[in-house]
DSSP file (Angstrom, degrees, kcal/mol; ACC not computed):
  #  RESIDUE AA STRUCTURE BP1 BP2  ACC     N-H-->O    O-->H-N    N-H-->O    O-->H-N    TCO  KAPPA ALPHA  PHI   PSI    X-CA   Y-CA   Z-CA
    1    1 A M              0   0    0      0, 0.0     2,-0.4     0, 0.0     0, 0.0   0.000 360.0 360.0 360.0 137.0  -73.3  120.2   -5.3
    2    2 A N        -     0   0    0      2,-0.0     2,-0.4     0, 0.0     0, 0.0  -0.947 360.0-173.0-115.0 137.9  -73.5  117.4   -7.7
    3    3 A V        -     0   0    0     -2,-0.4     2,-0.6     2,-0.0     0, 0.0  -0.995  14.9-146.5-131.8 135.0  -73.2  117.9  -11.4
    4    4 A V        -     0   0    0     -2,-0.4     2,-0.3     6,-0.0    -2,-0.0  -0.895  24.0-176.8-102.2 124.7  -73.7  115.4  -14.2
    5    5 A L        -     0   0    0     -2,-0.6     2,-0.1     2,-0.0    -2,-0.0  -0.878  31.7-105.6-120.1 150.8  -71.4  115.8  -17.2
    6    6 A E     >  -     0   0    0     -2,-0.3     4,-2.6     1,-0.1     3,-0.3  -0.446  41.3-110.7 -66.7 150.1  -71.2  114.0  -20.5
    7    7 A K  H  > S+     0   0    0      1,-0.2     4,-2.8     2,-0.2     5,-0.2   0.884 115.4  52.2 -55.9 -45.3  -68.2  111.7  -20.5
    8    8 A P  H  > S+     0   0    0      0, 0.0     4,-2.0     0, 0.0    -1,-0.2   0.907 112.2  46.8 -59.9 -39.2  -66.1  113.7  -23.1
    9    9 A L  H  > S+     0   0    0     -3,-0.3     4,-2.5     2,-0.2    -2,-0.2   0.921 112.3  49.9 -66.7 -43.8  -66.6  116.9  -21.0
   10   10 A F  H  X S+     0   0    0     -4,-2.6     4,-2.5     1,-0.2    -1,-0.2   0.924 111.3  48.7 -59.1 -45.8  -65.7  115.0  -17.8
   11   11 A L  H  X S+     0   0    0     -4,-2.8     4,-2.3     1,-0.2    -1,-0.2   0.882 110.5  51.3 -65.1 -37.8  -62.5  113.6  -19.4
   12   12 A T  H  X S+     0   0    0     -4,-2.0     4,-2.5    -5,-0.2    -1,-0.2   0.935 111.6  46.7 -63.9 -45.9  -61.5  117.0  -20.7
   13   13 A L  H  X S+     0   0    0     -4,-2.5     4,-2.5     1,-0.2    -2,-0.2   0.901 110.9  52.6 -61.8 -41.0  -61.9  118.6  -17.2
   14   14 A K  H  X S+     0   0    0     -4,-2.5     4,-2.2    -5,-0.2    -1,-0.2   0.904 110.5  47.6 -62.1 -42.0  -60.0  115.7  -15.6
   15   15 A K  H  X S+     0   0    0     -4,-2.3     4,-2.7     2,-0.2    -2,-0.2   0.911 111.3  50.5 -65.5 -42.9  -57.1  116.2  -18.1
   16   16 A L  H  X S+     0   0    0     -4,-2.5     4,-2.0     2,-0.2    -2,-0.2   0.909 110.9  49.1 -61.7 -41.9  -57.1  120.0  -17.5
   17   17 A A  H  X>S+     0   0    0     -4,-2.5     5,-2.4     2,-0.2     4,-0.8   0.928 112.6  47.2 -63.2 -45.1  -57.0  119.4  -13.7
   18   18 A A  H ><5S+     0   0    0     -4,-2.2     3,-0.7     1,-0.2    -2,-0.2   0.912 110.4  52.8 -63.5 -42.3  -54.1  117.0  -14.0
   19   19 A K  H 3<5S+     0   0    0     -4,-2.7    -1,-0.2     1,-0.2    -2,-0.2   0.879 114.5  42.0 -60.3 -38.9  -52.2  119.3  -16.3
   20   20 A D  H 3<5S-     0   0    0     -4,-2.0    -1,-0.2    -5,-0.2    -2,-0.2   0.515 111.1-122.0 -87.6  -5.7  -52.5  122.1  -13.8
   21   21 A G  T <<5S+     0   0    0     -4,-0.8     2,-0.3    -3,-0.7    -3,-0.2   0.837  71.6 118.0  70.0  33.4  -51.8  119.9  -10.8
   22   22 A V      < -     0   0    0     -5,-2.4    -1,-0.3    -6,-0.2    -2,-0.1  -0.826  69.7 -90.2-126.0 166.0  -55.1  120.6   -9.1
   23   23 A S     >  -     0   0    0     -2,-0.3     4,-2.3     1,-0.1     5,-0.2  -0.303  36.5-113.8 -70.6 161.0  -58.1  118.6   -8.0
   24   24 A L  H  > S+     0   0    0      1,-0.2     4,-2.5     2,-0.2     5,-0.2   0.908 117.7  51.1 -60.9 -43.7  -61.0  118.2  -10.3
   25   25 A S  H  > S+     0   0    0      1,-0.2     4,-2.5     2,-0.2    -1,-0.2   0.879 109.4  50.5 -65.2 -36.7  -63.3  120.2   -8.0
   26   26 A T  H  > S+     0   0    0      2,-0.2     4,-2.5     1,-0.2    -1,-0.2   0.918 111.1  48.6 -65.5 -43.0  -60.7  123.0   -7.9
   27   27 A K  H  X S+     0   0    0     -4,-2.3     4,-2.4     2,-0.2    -2,-0.2   0.922 112.7  47.5 -63.2 -44.4  -60.5  123.1  -11.7
   28   28 A V  H  X S+     0   0    0     -4,-2.5     4,-2.5     2,-0.2     5,-0.2   0.922 111.9  50.7 -63.5 -44.0  -64.2  123.1  -12.1
   29   29 A R  H  X S+     0   0    0     -4,-2.5     4,-2.6     1,-0.2    -2,-0.2   0.931 111.5  47.9 -57.9 -46.7  -64.6  125.9   -9.4
   30   30 A D  H  X S+     0   0    0     -4,-2.5     4,-2.3     1,-0.2    -1,-0.2   0.895 112.3  48.6 -63.7 -40.8  -62.0  128.0  -11.2
   31   31 A L  H  X S+     0   0    0     -4,-2.4     4,-2.4     2,-0.2    -1,-0.2   0.885 111.6  49.4 -67.8 -38.0  -63.6  127.6  -14.6
   32   32 A I  H  X S+     0   0    0     -4,-2.5     4,-2.6     2,-0.2    -2,-0.2   0.920 110.4  51.2 -65.1 -42.9  -67.0  128.4  -13.2
   33   33 A R  H  X S+     0   0    0     -4,-2.6     4,-2.1    -5,-0.2    -2,-0.2   0.927 111.3  47.5 -59.2 -45.7  -65.6  131.5  -11.6
   34   34 A E  H  X S+     0   0    0     -4,-2.3     4,-2.3     1,-0.2    -1,-0.2   0.910 111.5  50.7 -62.2 -43.0  -64.0  132.6  -14.9
   35   35 A A  H  X S+     0   0    0     -4,-2.4     4,-2.4     1,-0.2    -1,-0.2   0.903 110.1  49.5 -63.1 -41.4  -67.2  132.0  -16.8
   36   36 A L  H  X S+     0   0    0     -4,-2.6     4,-2.7     2,-0.2    -1,-0.2   0.873 109.4  52.0 -66.4 -36.8  -69.2  134.0  -14.3
   37   37 A E  H  X S+     0   0    0     -4,-2.1     4,-2.4     2,-0.2    -2,-0.2   0.915 111.3  47.0 -64.0 -42.4  -66.7  136.9  -14.6
   38   38 A E  H  X S+     0   0    0     -4,-2.3     4,-2.4     2,-0.2    -2,-0.2   0.904 112.1  50.6 -64.2 -41.6  -67.0  136.8  -18.3
   39   39 A Y  H  X S+     0   0    0     -4,-2.4     4,-2.1     2,-0.2    -2,-0.2   0.923 111.9  47.2 -62.1 -45.5  -70.8  136.7  -18.0
   40   40 A E  H  X S+     0   0    0     -4,-2.7     4,-2.6     2,-0.2    -2,-0.2   0.905 110.9  51.8 -63.3 -42.3  -70.8  139.7  -15.7
   41   41 A E  H  X S+     0   0    0     -4,-2.4     4,-2.1     1,-0.2    -2,-0.2   0.918 109.5  49.3 -61.0 -44.4  -68.4  141.6  -18.0
   42   42 A A  H  X S+     0   0    0     -4,-2.4     4,-2.0     1,-0.2    -1,-0.2   0.893 111.2  50.6 -62.8 -39.7  -70.7  141.0  -21.0
   43   43 A F  H  X S+     0   0    0     -4,-2.1     4,-2.2     1,-0.2    -2,-0.2   0.931 110.3  48.5 -62.4 -46.7  -73.7  142.2  -18.9
   44   44 A L  H  X S+     0   0    0     -4,-2.6     4,-2.5     1,-0.2    -2,-0.2   0.840 108.4  54.6 -65.9 -33.0  -71.9  145.4  -17.8
   45   45 A V  H  X S+     0   0    0     -4,-2.1     4,-2.6     2,-0.2    -1,-0.2   0.924 108.4  49.1 -63.8 -44.0  -70.9  146.1  -21.4
   46   46 A R  H  X S+     0   0    0     -4,-2.0     4,-2.3     2,-0.2    -2,-0.2   0.909 111.1  49.7 -62.0 -41.8  -74.6  145.8  -22.5
   47   47 A V  H  X S+     0   0    0     -4,-2.2     4,-2.4     2,-0.2    -2,-0.2   0.932 111.9  48.3 -62.0 -45.3  -75.6  148.2  -19.7
   48   48 A A  H  X S+     0   0    0     -4,-2.5     4,-2.5     1,-0.2    -2,-0.2   0.903 110.9  50.7 -63.2 -41.3  -72.9  150.7  -20.7
   49   49 A E  H  X S+     0   0    0     -4,-2.6     4,-1.4     2,-0.2    -1,-0.2   0.910 110.8  48.9 -63.7 -41.3  -73.9  150.5  -24.4
   50   50 A D  H  X S+     0   0    0     -4,-2.3     4,-0.8     1,-0.2    -2,-0.2   0.910 112.8  47.6 -63.4 -42.2  -77.5  151.2  -23.5
   51   51 A R  H >X S+     0   0    0     -4,-2.4     3,-0.7     1,-0.2     4,-0.6   0.881 107.2  56.7 -66.4 -37.8  -76.6  154.1  -21.3
   52   52 A A  H >< S+     0   0    0     -4,-2.5     3,-0.7     1,-0.2    -1,-0.2   0.834  99.9  60.2 -63.7 -31.8  -74.3  155.5  -24.0
   53   53 A K  H 3< S+     0   0    0     -4,-1.4    -1,-0.2     1,-0.2    -2,-0.2   0.810 112.3  37.3 -65.4 -29.7  -77.3  155.6  -26.4
   54   54 A T  H << S+     0   0    0     -4,-0.8    -1,-0.2    -3,-0.7    -2,-0.2   0.379  87.3 124.8-104.7   3.5  -79.2  157.9  -24.2
   55   55 A F    <<  -     0   0    0     -3,-0.7     2,-0.5    -4,-0.6     3,-0.1  -0.442  38.1-170.6 -69.0 131.9  -76.3  160.1  -23.0
   56   56 A K    >>  -     0   0    0     -2,-0.2     3,-1.5     1,-0.1     4,-0.8  -0.964  15.0-155.2-125.8 113.7  -76.7  163.8  -23.6
   57   57 A R  G >4 S+     0   0    0     -2,-0.5     3,-0.9     1,-0.3    -1,-0.1   0.838  93.4  61.2 -56.3 -36.0  -73.6  165.9  -23.0
   58   58 A A  G 34 S+     0   0    0      1,-0.3    -1,-0.3    -3,-0.1    -3,-0.0   0.774 109.0  42.7 -64.8 -25.4  -75.7  169.0  -22.3
   59   59 A Q  G <4 S+     0   0    0     -3,-1.5    -1,-0.3     2,-0.1    -2,-0.2   0.512  91.3 111.1 -96.8  -6.5  -77.3  167.3  -19.4
   60   60 A A    <<  -     0   0    0     -3,-0.9     2,-0.3    -4,-0.8    -3,-0.0  -0.363  64.6-128.4 -72.1 147.3  -74.2  165.7  -18.0
   61   61 A L        -     0   0    0      1,-0.1     2,-0.1    -2,-0.1    -1,-0.1  -0.679  20.2-122.3 -91.9 148.5  -72.7  166.9  -14.7
   62   62 A T     >  -     0   0    0     -2,-0.3     4,-2.0     1,-0.1     5,-0.2  -0.358  29.4-104.6 -79.6 169.0  -69.1  167.9  -14.3
   63   63 A H  H  > S+     0   0    0      1,-0.2     4,-2.0     2,-0.2     5,-0.1   0.919 123.2  52.3 -58.0 -45.0  -66.8  166.2  -11.9
   64   64 A E  H  4 S+     0   0    0      1,-0.2     4,-0.5     2,-0.2    -1,-0.2   0.913 108.0  50.6 -59.2 -44.6  -67.0  169.3   -9.7
   65   65 A Q  H >4 S+     0   0    0      1,-0.2     3,-0.7     2,-0.2    -1,-0.2   0.885 110.3  49.7 -63.3 -39.3  -70.8  169.2   -9.7
   66   66 A V  H 3< S+     0   0    0     -4,-2.0    -1,-0.2     1,-0.2    -2,-0.2   0.893 112.9  45.4 -67.5 -39.4  -71.0  165.6   -8.7
   67   67 A W  T 3<        0   0    0     -4,-2.0    -1,-0.2     1,-0.2    -2,-0.2   0.321 360.0 360.0 -93.8   8.9  -68.6  165.9   -5.8
   68   68 A R    <         0   0    0     -3,-0.7    -1,-0.2    -4,-0.5    -2,-0.1   0.472 360.0 360.0 -76.1 360.0  -70.0  169.1   -4.2
């Protein structure tokens, strides 16, 4: 994969990699992984909030009912 970065961003990433004692590609991979985890978490929060809006306790199943 090739990525084109603005020089300030590239230099920042290079400094972060050096500070952590890892290669530039490893640092970029780790940061992308963290960003995707945050993105996924935000998505799941939105899904949970949407589900909470339509939740009706009277229609909910108990633990026992679900696992029968």
